[in-house]
C-alpha positions as CSV (number, residue, x, y, z in Angstrom):
1,X,-80.7,68.5,90.7
2,X,-83.5,70.1,89.7
3,X,-86.7,68.2,89.0
4,X,-87.4,68.8,85.6
5,X,-89.7,71.2,83.6
6,X,-92.5,70.2,81.2
7,X,-90.5,71.5,78.2
8,X,-87.0,69.3,79.5
9,X,-89.0,65.9,79.4
10,X,-87.1,65.1,76.2
11,X,-83.5,66.1,77.2
12,X,-84.2,64.0,80.5
13,X,-85.2,60.9,78.0
14,X,-82.0,62.0,75.8
15,X,-79.8,61.1,78.8
16,X,-81.4,58.0,79.4
17,X,-80.9,57.0,76.2
18,X,-77.6,58.0,75.8
19,X,-76.6,56.1,79.0
20,X,-79.2,53.3,77.6
21,X,-76.6,53.1,74.5
22,X,-73.3,53.3,76.2
23,X,-74.2,50.5,78.5
24,X,-75.4,47.9,75.9
25,X,-72.5,48.7,73.6
26,X,-70.3,48.0,77.2
27,X,-72.4,44.3,77.4
28,X,-73.7,46.0,79.8
29,X,-77.3,46.2,78.6
30,X,-79.9,47.0,81.0
31,X,-82.0,49.7,79.4
32,X,-84.6,49.1,76.8
33,X,-84.5,51.9,74.4
34,X,-88.1,50.9,73.1
35,X,-88.5,51.4,76.8
36,X,-87.7,55.1,76.4
37,X,-89.9,56.3,73.9
38,X,-91.4,59.5,74.9
39,X,-95.3,58.5,75.2
40,X,-95.0,55.0,76.5
41,X,-92.2,55.9,78.8
42,X,-94.0,59.2,80.3
43,X,-97.4,56.9,80.8
44,X,-95.9,54.5,82.4
45,X,-93.9,56.8,85.0
46,X,-97.2,59.3,85.3
47,X,-96.1,60.7,88.9
48,X,-92.7,59.7,88.9
49,X,-90.2,62.7,89.7
50,X,-88.0,63.0,86.9
51,X,-84.8,65.1,87.9
52,X,-81.6,66.2,86.1
53,X,-78.2,66.9,87.4
54,X,-75.6,69.8,85.8
55,X,-72.8,71.2,86.5
56,X,-72.2,74.7,85.4
57,X,-75.7,74.3,83.3
58,X,-74.5,71.0,81.2
59,X,-76.6,68.3,82.2
60,X,-74.3,65.0,83.8
61,X,-76.8,62.7,84.8
62,X,-80.9,61.9,86.0
63,X,-83.0,60.0,87.7
64,X,-86.8,59.3,88.8
65,X,-88.2,59.0,92.3
66,X,-91.5,56.8,92.8
67,X,-93.6,56.9,95.4
68,X,-95.1,52.9,95.0
69,X,-93.2,50.3,93.1
70,X,-95.5,47.5,93.6
71,X,-93.7,45.5,90.9
72,X,-91.0,45.1,92.7
73,X,-91.5,46.1,96.0
74,X,-95.6,44.7,96.5
75,X,-94.8,43.9,100.2
76,X,-93.9,48.3,100.7
77,X,-97.1,50.6,101.3
78,X,-98.1,53.9,103.1
79,X,-95.5,56.8,101.5
80,X,-92.7,56.3,103.8
81,X,-90.1,55.1,100.4
82,X,-88.7,57.0,97.6
83,X,-88.1,53.9,94.7
84,X,-85.0,55.1,92.8
85,X,-85.1,54.3,88.9
86,X,-82.9,55.2,86.0
87,X,-80.5,56.5,87.5
88,X,-77.2,57.2,85.6
89,X,-74.4,59.6,84.5
90,X,-73.2,60.8,81.4
91,X,-70.3,59.2,79.9
92,X,-68.2,62.2,80.0
93,X,-68.9,62.3,83.8
94,X,-68.1,58.2,85.1
95,X,-65.7,58.3,87.5
96,X,-65.5,62.0,88.2
97,X,-67.7,61.3,92.1
98,X,-71.0,62.8,90.5
99,X,-72.8,59.3,91.4
100,X,-72.1,60.0,95.1
101,X,-73.0,63.3,95.0
102,X,-76.3,62.4,93.5
103,X,-76.7,60.3,96.2
104,X,-76.3,61.8,98.5
105,X,-78.6,64.8,96.9
106,X,-81.2,61.9,96.7
107,X,-81.3,61.5,100.8
108,X,-81.6,65.2,101.2
109,X,-84.8,64.8,99.4
110,X,-86.4,61.9,100.8
111,X,-85.1,63.8,104.3
112,X,-86.9,66.8,103.6
113,X,-90.0,64.8,102.4
114,X,-89.8,62.5,105.5
115,X,-89.2,59.5,103.5
116,X,-87.7,56.6,105.7
117,X,-86.0,54.5,102.5
118,X,-85.0,54.5,99.6
119,X,-85.3,51.9,97.4
120,X,-83.5,50.4,95.0
121,X,-83.0,47.3,92.3
122,X,-80.4,46.6,90.2
123,X,-79.2,43.0,88.3
124,X,-76.9,41.3,90.5
125,X,-74.3,40.5,89.0
126,X,-73.4,43.9,88.6
127,X,-70.8,44.0,91.0
128,X,-69.3,47.2,90.3
129,X,-73.5,48.6,91.4
130,X,-73.7,46.7,94.5
131,X,-70.2,47.8,95.5
132,X,-71.5,51.6,94.8
133,X,-74.5,51.4,96.4
134,X,-73.0,49.7,99.7
135,X,-70.4,52.2,99.9
136,X,-73.2,55.1,99.8
137,X,-75.3,53.4,102.9
138,X,-77.8,50.9,101.3
139,X,-77.8,47.5,102.3
140,X,-78.6,44.3,101.0
141,X,-82.4,43.1,101.2
142,X,-83.1,40.2,98.8
143,X,-82.7,38.4,95.2
144,X,-85.5,38.1,93.2
145,X,-84.6,35.6,90.0
146,X,-87.2,36.3,87.2
147,X,-89.1,34.2,84.6
148,X,-86.0,34.1,81.9
149,X,-83.2,34.0,84.6
150,X,-82.4,37.8,85.2
151,X,-81.6,37.6,89.0
152,X,-82.4,40.8,90.6
153,X,-81.0,42.4,94.1
154,X,-82.7,44.6,96.3
155,X,-81.1,47.4,98.0
156,X,-82.5,50.0,100.3
157,X,-81.0,52.9,102.4
158,X,-82.8,54.1,106.0
159,X,-83.0,58.2,106.0
160,X,-82.1,59.5,109.1
């Protein structure tokens, strides 16, 4: 997995769009396609580290690491946390173990950067995601109900 270069931004976004379409078509809608339009996405995520994971050069997944996330985690200040965002694996590679390999790589990056936590938020009704993160060492923190009634679950991994 490598941090993207500027000329890979469209590839990164295409991976996320493919995942968003698959989620929508399988009844697990999560990311809006409008939210993945190039200019607004890059503006909203300025400063985020964007990564593409590859298998023999072929893109298999993508994710972002952010140093702050005041909307979801307003109580978290300082620089001891990575917020994991837009974590996903291409359809062809689902079920292959790539997700766990990606999480392990993220843990290595966090440790190298002296982060104490990796934090993520997911839809609370996505039991398969909760199971995945728990199996990879994340602990449940809390839930938050949004004004539209959607319930979000918060998880964190303690690095080291």
